[in-house]
PyMOL commands that place a pseudoatom at each C-alpha (Angstrom):
pseudoatom trace, name=CA, resn=MET, resi=1, chain=A, elem=C, hetatm=0, pos=[-0.665, -13.491, -5.516]
pseudoatom trace, name=CA, resn=TRP, resi=2, chain=A, elem=C, hetatm=0, pos=[-0.288, -9.726, -5.538]
pseudoatom trace, name=CA, resn=LEU, resi=3, chain=A, elem=C, hetatm=0, pos=[-2.938, -7.089, -4.765]
pseudoatom trace, name=CA, resn=LEU, resi=4, chain=A, elem=C, hetatm=0, pos=[-2.687, -4.201, -7.016]
pseudoatom trace, name=CA, resn=VAL, resi=5, chain=A, elem=C, hetatm=0, pos=[-4.363, -1.246, -5.192]
pseudoatom trace, name=CA, resn=GLY, resi=6, chain=A, elem=C, hetatm=0, pos=[-5.709, 1.729, -7.215]
pseudoatom trace, name=CA, resn=VAL, resi=7, chain=A, elem=C, hetatm=0, pos=[-4.934, -0.234, -10.365]
pseudoatom trace, name=CA, resn=GLN, resi=8, chain=A, elem=C, hetatm=0, pos=[-7.414, -1.278, -13.020]
pseudoatom trace, name=CA, resn=PRO, resi=9, chain=A, elem=C, hetatm=0, pos=[-6.735, -4.539, -14.959]
pseudoatom trace, name=CA, resn=ASP, resi=10, chain=A, elem=C, hetatm=0, pos=[-5.890, -2.869, -18.209]
pseudoatom trace, name=CA, resn=GLU, resi=11, chain=A, elem=C, hetatm=0, pos=[-3.184, -0.846, -16.434]
pseudoatom trace, name=CA, resn=VAL, resi=12, chain=A, elem=C, hetatm=0, pos=[-1.209, -3.934, -15.615]
pseudoatom trace, name=CA, resn=PRO, resi=13, chain=A, elem=C, hetatm=0, pos=[1.442, -4.853, -18.494]
pseudoatom trace, name=CA, resn=SER, resi=14, chain=A, elem=C, hetatm=0, pos=[1.108, -8.062, -20.116]
pseudoatom trace, name=CA, resn=ASP, resi=15, chain=A, elem=C, hetatm=0, pos=[4.566, -9.089, -18.976]
pseudoatom trace, name=CA, resn=PHE, resi=16, chain=A, elem=C, hetatm=0, pos=[3.873, -8.547, -15.333]
pseudoatom trace, name=CA, resn=MET, resi=17, chain=A, elem=C, hetatm=0, pos=[5.455, -11.669, -13.744]
pseudoatom trace, name=CA, resn=HIS, resi=18, chain=A, elem=C, hetatm=0, pos=[3.044, -12.218, -10.867]
pseudoatom trace, name=CA, resn=GLU, resi=19, chain=A, elem=C, hetatm=0, pos=[-0.601, -13.557, -10.398]
pseudoatom trace, name=CA, resn=TYR, resi=20, chain=A, elem=C, hetatm=0, pos=[-2.552, -10.674, -9.191]
pseudoatom trace, name=CA, resn=LYS, resi=21, chain=A, elem=C, hetatm=0, pos=[-5.835, -9.202, -8.246]
pseudoatom trace, name=CA, resn=THR, resi=22, chain=A, elem=C, hetatm=0, pos=[-6.830, -5.446, -8.542]
pseudoatom trace, name=CA, resn=LEU, resi=23, chain=A, elem=C, hetatm=0, pos=[-8.490, -3.238, -6.227]
pseudoatom trace, name=CA, resn=ASP, resi=24, chain=A, elem=C, hetatm=0, pos=[-10.124, 0.176, -7.324]
pseudoatom trace, name=CA, resn=ILE, resi=25, chain=A, elem=C, hetatm=0, pos=[-13.460, 1.977, -7.233]
pseudoatom trace, name=CA, resn=GLU, resi=26, chain=A, elem=C, hetatm=0, pos=[-14.765, 0.254, -10.332]
pseudoatom trace, name=CA, resn=ASN, resi=27, chain=A, elem=C, hetatm=0, pos=[-13.659, -2.052, -13.297]
pseudoatom trace, name=CA, resn=ALA, resi=28, chain=A, elem=C, hetatm=0, pos=[-11.386, -4.209, -10.934]
pseudoatom trace, name=CA, resn=ASP, resi=29, chain=A, elem=C, hetatm=0, pos=[-11.393, -7.564, -9.576]
pseudoatom trace, name=CA, resn=VAL, resi=30, chain=A, elem=C, hetatm=0, pos=[-12.338, -6.178, -5.957]
pseudoatom trace, name=CA, resn=CYS, resi=31, chain=A, elem=C, hetatm=0, pos=[-14.368, -2.921, -6.333]
pseudoatom trace, name=CA, resn=GLY, resi=32, chain=A, elem=C, hetatm=0, pos=[-14.459, -0.676, -3.553]
pseudoatom trace, name=CA, resn=GLU, resi=33, chain=A, elem=C, hetatm=0, pos=[-13.200, 2.365, -1.713]
pseudoatom trace, name=CA, resn=ILE, resi=34, chain=A, elem=C, hetatm=0, pos=[-9.644, 2.198, -1.181]
pseudoatom trace, name=CA, resn=PHE, resi=35, chain=A, elem=C, hetatm=0, pos=[-9.610, 4.085, 2.262]
pseudoatom trace, name=CA, resn=THR, resi=36, chain=A, elem=C, hetatm=0, pos=[-12.567, 2.582, 3.670]
pseudoatom trace, name=CA, resn=THR, resi=37, chain=A, elem=C, hetatm=0, pos=[-12.156, -0.051, 6.406]
pseudoatom trace, name=CA, resn=GLY, resi=38, chain=A, elem=C, hetatm=0, pos=[-15.141, -1.998, 5.113]
pseudoatom trace, name=CA, resn=THR, resi=39, chain=A, elem=C, hetatm=0, pos=[-13.518, -2.628, 1.834]
pseudoatom trace, name=CA, resn=TRP, resi=40, chain=A, elem=C, hetatm=0, pos=[-10.471, -4.131, 3.477]
pseudoatom trace, name=CA, resn=VAL, resi=41, chain=A, elem=C, hetatm=0, pos=[-12.564, -6.168, 5.958]
pseudoatom trace, name=CA, resn=GLY, resi=42, chain=A, elem=C, hetatm=0, pos=[-14.202, -7.606, 2.859]
pseudoatom trace, name=CA, resn=ILE, resi=43, chain=A, elem=C, hetatm=0, pos=[-10.873, -8.411, 1.151]
pseudoatom trace, name=CA, resn=LEU, resi=44, chain=A, elem=C, hetatm=0, pos=[-9.892, -10.217, 4.358]
pseudoatom trace, name=CA, resn=GLN, resi=45, chain=A, elem=C, hetatm=0, pos=[-13.111, -12.278, 4.566]
pseudoatom trace, name=CA, resn=ARG, resi=46, chain=A, elem=C, hetatm=0, pos=[-12.960, -13.148, 0.806]
pseudoatom trace, name=CA, resn=TYR, resi=47, chain=A, elem=C, hetatm=0, pos=[-9.210, -14.382, 0.629]
pseudoatom trace, name=CA, resn=GLY, resi=48, chain=A, elem=C, hetatm=0, pos=[-8.322, -14.970, 4.318]
pseudoatom trace, name=CA, resn=GLU, resi=49, chain=A, elem=C, hetatm=0, pos=[-5.131, -14.274, 6.323]
pseudoatom trace, name=CA, resn=GLY, resi=50, chain=A, elem=C, hetatm=0, pos=[-1.658, -14.899, 4.730]
pseudoatom trace, name=CA, resn=TYR, resi=51, chain=A, elem=C, hetatm=0, pos=[-2.930, -14.868, 1.156]
pseudoatom trace, name=CA, resn=PHE, resi=52, chain=A, elem=C, hetatm=0, pos=[-0.975, -12.109, -0.564]
pseudoatom trace, name=CA, resn=ASP, resi=53, chain=A, elem=C, hetatm=0, pos=[2.753, -12.243, -1.350]
pseudoatom trace, name=CA, resn=ALA, resi=54, chain=A, elem=C, hetatm=0, pos=[2.592, -8.132, -1.927]
pseudoatom trace, name=CA, resn=ILE, resi=55, chain=A, elem=C, hetatm=0, pos=[0.324, -5.380, -1.872]
pseudoatom trace, name=CA, resn=MET, resi=56, chain=A, elem=C, hetatm=0, pos=[1.090, -2.504, -4.017]
pseudoatom trace, name=CA, resn=THR, resi=57, chain=A, elem=C, hetatm=0, pos=[-0.795, 0.811, -3.770]
pseudoatom trace, name=CA, resn=ASP, resi=58, chain=A, elem=C, hetatm=0, pos=[-0.549, 3.067, -6.876]
pseudoatom trace, name=CA, resn=GLY, resi=59, chain=A, elem=C, hetatm=0, pos=[-0.049, 6.803, -6.752]
pseudoatom trace, name=CA, resn=GLY, resi=60, chain=A, elem=C, hetatm=0, pos=[-2.864, 9.270, -7.729]
pseudoatom trace, name=CA, resn=LEU, resi=61, chain=A, elem=C, hetatm=0, pos=[-5.241, 8.224, -5.067]
pseudoatom trace, name=CA, resn=MET, resi=62, chain=A, elem=C, hetatm=0, pos=[-7.720, 10.745, -3.673]
pseudoatom trace, name=CA, resn=TYR, resi=63, chain=A, elem=C, hetatm=0, pos=[-8.806, 11.186, -0.070]
pseudoatom trace, name=CA, resn=VAL, resi=64, chain=A, elem=C, hetatm=0, pos=[-5.680, 9.702, 1.445]
pseudoatom trace, name=CA, resn=ARG, resi=65, chain=A, elem=C, hetatm=0, pos=[-5.578, 9.594, 5.087]
pseudoatom trace, name=CA, resn=ARG, resi=66, chain=A, elem=C, hetatm=0, pos=[-4.224, 7.533, 7.923]
pseudoatom trace, name=CA, resn=ASN, resi=67, chain=A, elem=C, hetatm=0, pos=[-6.189, 4.524, 8.923]
pseudoatom trace, name=CA, resn=THR, resi=68, chain=A, elem=C, hetatm=0, pos=[-4.740, 2.109, 11.517]
pseudoatom trace, name=CA, resn=SER, resi=69, chain=A, elem=C, hetatm=0, pos=[-7.420, -0.474, 10.969]
pseudoatom trace, name=CA, resn=ILE, resi=70, chain=A, elem=C, hetatm=0, pos=[-6.353, -0.799, 7.354]
pseudoatom trace, name=CA, resn=VAL, resi=71, chain=A, elem=C, hetatm=0, pos=[-2.762, -1.053, 8.134]
pseudoatom trace, name=CA, resn=GLU, resi=72, chain=A, elem=C, hetatm=0, pos=[-3.495, -3.973, 10.311]
pseudoatom trace, name=CA, resn=ILE, resi=73, chain=A, elem=C, hetatm=0, pos=[-5.674, -5.692, 7.993]
pseudoatom trace, name=CA, resn=LYS, resi=74, chain=A, elem=C, hetatm=0, pos=[-3.122, -5.329, 5.204]
pseudoatom trace, name=CA, resn=HIS, resi=75, chain=A, elem=C, hetatm=0, pos=[-0.672, -6.808, 7.680]
pseudoatom trace, name=CA, resn=LYS, resi=76, chain=A, elem=C, hetatm=0, pos=[-3.037, -9.898, 8.179]
pseudoatom trace, name=CA, resn=LEU, resi=77, chain=A, elem=C, hetatm=0, pos=[-3.382, -10.192, 4.527]
pseudoatom trace, name=CA, resn=LEU, resi=78, chain=A, elem=C, hetatm=0, pos=[0.349, -10.632, 3.600]
pseudoatom trace, name=CA, resn=LYS, resi=79, chain=A, elem=C, hetatm=0, pos=[2.149, -13.815, 3.851]
pseudoatom trace, name=CA, resn=PRO, resi=80, chain=A, elem=C, hetatm=0, pos=[4.921, -13.996, 6.560]
pseudoatom trace, name=CA, resn=ASN, resi=81, chain=A, elem=C, hetatm=0, pos=[7.549, -12.778, 4.158]
pseudoatom trace, name=CA, resn=GLY, resi=82, chain=A, elem=C, hetatm=0, pos=[5.148, -10.393, 2.309]
pseudoatom trace, name=CA, resn=LEU, resi=83, chain=A, elem=C, hetatm=0, pos=[5.946, -6.970, 1.000]
pseudoatom trace, name=CA, resn=VAL, resi=84, chain=A, elem=C, hetatm=0, pos=[4.062, -3.643, 0.601]
pseudoatom trace, name=CA, resn=TYR, resi=85, chain=A, elem=C, hetatm=0, pos=[4.969, -1.583, -2.281]
pseudoatom trace, name=CA, resn=ASN, resi=86, chain=A, elem=C, hetatm=0, pos=[3.812, 2.179, -1.926]
pseudoatom trace, name=CA, resn=TYR, resi=87, chain=A, elem=C, hetatm=0, pos=[4.355, 5.100, -4.042]
pseudoatom trace, name=CA, resn=SER, resi=88, chain=A, elem=C, hetatm=0, pos=[5.192, 7.238, -0.978]
pseudoatom trace, name=CA, resn=SER, resi=89, chain=A, elem=C, hetatm=0, pos=[6.400, 6.293, 2.243]
pseudoatom trace, name=CA, resn=VAL, resi=90, chain=A, elem=C, hetatm=0, pos=[8.792, 7.325, 5.299]
pseudoatom trace, name=CA, resn=ILE, resi=91, chain=A, elem=C, hetatm=0, pos=[10.107, 3.893, 5.495]
pseudoatom trace, name=CA, resn=GLY, resi=92, chain=A, elem=C, hetatm=0, pos=[11.149, 1.242, 3.164]
pseudoatom trace, name=CA, resn=GLU, resi=93, chain=A, elem=C, hetatm=0, pos=[13.729, 0.831, 0.270]
pseudoatom trace, name=CA, resn=ARG, resi=94, chain=A, elem=C, hetatm=0, pos=[13.542, 2.902, -2.808]
pseudoatom trace, name=CA, resn=VAL, resi=95, chain=A, elem=C, hetatm=0, pos=[12.825, 0.574, -5.824]
pseudoatom trace, name=CA, resn=ASN, resi=96, chain=A, elem=C, hetatm=0, pos=[11.440, 0.974, -9.261]
pseudoatom trace, name=CA, resn=ASP, resi=97, chain=A, elem=C, hetatm=0, pos=[7.766, 0.797, -9.963]
pseudoatom trace, name=CA, resn=PRO, resi=98, chain=A, elem=C, hetatm=0, pos=[6.840, -2.881, -9.970]
pseudoatom trace, name=CA, resn=LEU, resi=99, chain=A, elem=C, hetatm=0, pos=[4.696, -2.107, -12.982]
pseudoatom trace, name=CA, resn=GLY, resi=100, chain=A, elem=C, hetatm=0, pos=[7.500, -0.787, -14.993]
pseudoatom trace, name=CA, resn=ARG, resi=101, chain=A, elem=C, hetatm=0, pos=[6.187, 2.713, -15.575]
pseudoatom trace, name=CA, resn=GLY, resi=102, chain=A, elem=C, hetatm=0, pos=[9.533, 4.476, -14.559]
pseudoatom trace, name=CA, resn=HIS, resi=103, chain=A, elem=C, hetatm=0, pos=[8.147, 5.647, -11.077]
pseudoatom trace, name=CA, resn=VAL, resi=104, chain=A, elem=C, hetatm=0, pos=[9.853, 5.286, -7.677]
pseudoatom trace, name=CA, resn=PHE, resi=105, chain=A, elem=C, hetatm=0, pos=[8.266, 3.120, -5.073]
pseudoatom trace, name=CA, resn=TYR, resi=106, chain=A, elem=C, hetatm=0, pos=[9.174, 1.996, -1.613]
pseudoatom trace, name=CA, resn=ARG, resi=107, chain=A, elem=C, hetatm=0, pos=[9.375, -1.625, -0.814]
pseudoatom trace, name=CA, resn=ILE, resi=108, chain=A, elem=C, hetatm=0, pos=[8.485, -2.385, 2.790]
pseudoatom trace, name=CA, resn=PRO, resi=109, chain=A, elem=C, hetatm=0, pos=[8.795, -5.832, 4.541]
pseudoatom trace, name=CA, resn=LYS, resi=110, chain=A, elem=C, hetatm=0, pos=[5.776, -6.934, 6.446]
pseudoatom trace, name=CA, resn=ARG, resi=111, chain=A, elem=C, hetatm=0, pos=[7.720, -6.971, 9.536]
pseudoatom trace, name=CA, resn=LEU, resi=112, chain=A, elem=C, hetatm=0, pos=[8.285, -3.205, 9.246]
pseudoatom trace, name=CA, resn=TYR, resi=113, chain=A, elem=C, hetatm=0, pos=[4.729, -2.308, 7.869]
pseudoatom trace, name=CA, resn=THR, resi=114, chain=A, elem=C, hetatm=0, pos=[3.334, -1.519, 11.395]
pseudoatom trace, name=CA, resn=VAL, resi=115, chain=A, elem=C, hetatm=0, pos=[1.890, 1.805, 12.867]
pseudoatom trace, name=CA, resn=GLU, resi=116, chain=A, elem=C, hetatm=0, pos=[4.772, 1.631, 15.593]
pseudoatom trace, name=CA, resn=GLU, resi=117, chain=A, elem=C, hetatm=0, pos=[7.676, 1.546, 12.738]
pseudoatom trace, name=CA, resn=HIS, resi=118, chain=A, elem=C, hetatm=0, pos=[5.864, 4.409, 10.882]
pseudoatom trace, name=CA, resn=ASP, resi=119, chain=A, elem=C, hetatm=0, pos=[5.325, 6.512, 13.877]
pseudoatom trace, name=CA, resn=ALA, resi=120, chain=A, elem=C, hetatm=0, pos=[9.124, 6.067, 14.921]
pseudoatom trace, name=CA, resn=ALA, resi=121, chain=A, elem=C, hetatm=0, pos=[10.246, 6.941, 11.449]
pseudoatom trace, name=CA, resn=TRP, resi=122, chain=A, elem=C, hetatm=0, pos=[7.895, 10.080, 11.300]
pseudoatom trace, name=CA, resn=ASN, resi=123, chain=A, elem=C, hetatm=0, pos=[9.239, 11.162, 14.646]
pseudoatom trace, name=CA, resn=MET, resi=124, chain=A, elem=C, hetatm=0, pos=[12.757, 11.230, 13.091]
pseudoatom trace, name=CA, resn=TYR, resi=125, chain=A, elem=C, hetatm=0, pos=[11.718, 12.833, 9.872]
pseudoatom trace, name=CA, resn=PRO, resi=126, chain=A, elem=C, hetatm=0, pos=[13.568, 15.829, 8.989]
pseudoatom trace, name=CA, resn=CYS, resi=127, chain=A, elem=C, hetatm=0, pos=[11.418, 18.966, 8.432]
pseudoatom trace, name=CA, resn=LYS, resi=128, chain=A, elem=C, hetatm=0, pos=[13.010, 21.090, 5.706]
pseudoatom trace, name=CA, resn=SER, resi=129, chain=A, elem=C, hetatm=0, pos=[9.833, 22.668, 4.245]
pseudoatom trace, name=CA, resn=TRP, resi=130, chain=A, elem=C, hetatm=0, pos=[6.398, 23.471, 5.200]
pseudoatom trace, name=CA, resn=SER, resi=131, chain=A, elem=C, hetatm=0, pos=[5.122, 20.513, 3.334]
pseudoatom trace, name=CA, resn=ASP, resi=132, chain=A, elem=C, hetatm=0, pos=[7.688, 18.325, 5.304]
pseudoatom trace, name=CA, resn=GLN, resi=133, chain=A, elem=C, hetatm=0, pos=[5.975, 19.609, 8.525]
pseudoatom trace, name=CA, resn=LEU, resi=134, chain=A, elem=C, hetatm=0, pos=[2.625, 18.835, 7.370]
pseudoatom trace, name=CA, resn=ARG, resi=135, chain=A, elem=C, hetatm=0, pos=[3.455, 15.408, 6.234]
pseudoatom trace, name=CA, resn=ARG, resi=136, chain=A, elem=C, hetatm=0, pos=[5.206, 14.764, 9.659]
pseudoatom trace, name=CA, resn=ARG, resi=137, chain=A, elem=C, hetatm=0, pos=[2.056, 15.985, 11.520]
pseudoatom trace, name=CA, resn=MET, resi=138, chain=A, elem=C, hetatm=0, pos=[-0.167, 13.749, 9.392]
pseudoatom trace, name=CA, resn=LYS, resi=139, chain=A, elem=C, hetatm=0, pos=[2.111, 10.724, 10.137]
pseudoatom trace, name=CA, resn=LEU, resi=140, chain=A, elem=C, hetatm=0, pos=[0.487, 9.143, 6.903]
pseudoatom trace, name=CA, resn=ILE, resi=141, chain=A, elem=C, hetatm=0, pos=[0.779, 5.489, 6.310]
pseudoatom trace, name=CA, resn=ILE, resi=142, chain=A, elem=C, hetatm=0, pos=[-0.451, 4.280, 2.762]
for i in range(1, 142): cmd.bond("trace and resi %d" % i, "trace and resi %d" % (i + 1))
show_as sticks, trace
zoom trace
């Protein structure tokens, strides 16, 4: 089972090869604010630990901010060999968009999807521009 975050059901192609649930502010299987801890607590209570094979977070999300509690809950929601797919990341392998829209995503194994792994990667992140410096200072985890 995949959790598609920031995705509404009509955005999922008919040839998507996985069972899934969607999470978005409205018109989704699970409705809620994506960057609110309470939304994720509710998902954990509803589905339990180790329920999802993958959690994919789509781009174009507003009010993105670092939230350690959400990272920890996502970790609990994933099966032992689970994966996180993010549109932006400082860690992970670059892969094609799982929904086949031609974008680049980052595939992150559950074992690496931790605050410590992200912080270590951000500390090594090369700053080539002012936006790089800002991202490094924020140490964003999606």
